[in-house]
C-alpha positions in Angstrom: 136.9 -151.9 25.7 134.1 -151.2 23.2 131.5 -153.7 22.4 131.6 -152.6 18.4 130.9 -155.1 16.0 133.3 -154.3 13.0 134.6 -156.7 9.8 137.3 -157.7 11.6 135.2 -158.9 14.9 133.0 -160.4 12.5 135.0 -162.4 10.4 137.1 -163.7 13.4 133.3 -164.9 14.9 132.9 -166.6 11.7 135.8 -168.4 11.6 135.7 -169.2 15.2 131.9 -170.8 14.7 133.2 -172.8 11.3 136.3 -174.0 13.3 134.5 -175.0 16.5 131.3 -176.6 17.6 128.5 -174.6 15.7 126.1 -175.7 17.7 127.5 -175.0 21.1 128.6 -171.5 19.9 124.7 -171.1 18.2 123.1 -171.9 21.5 125.0 -169.6 23.5 124.3 -166.8 20.9 120.6 -167.6 20.5 120.4 -167.2 24.6 122.4 -164.1 24.7 120.5 -162.2 22.1 117.3 -163.6 23.2 
């Protein structure tokens, strides 16, 4: 399984952020990136 961000994955991620607690997702993403 390759970690490639394609349009399908990007759309799925955006939908997940919009349908769940955005703050938790964002903070987790920031910690992962930084």
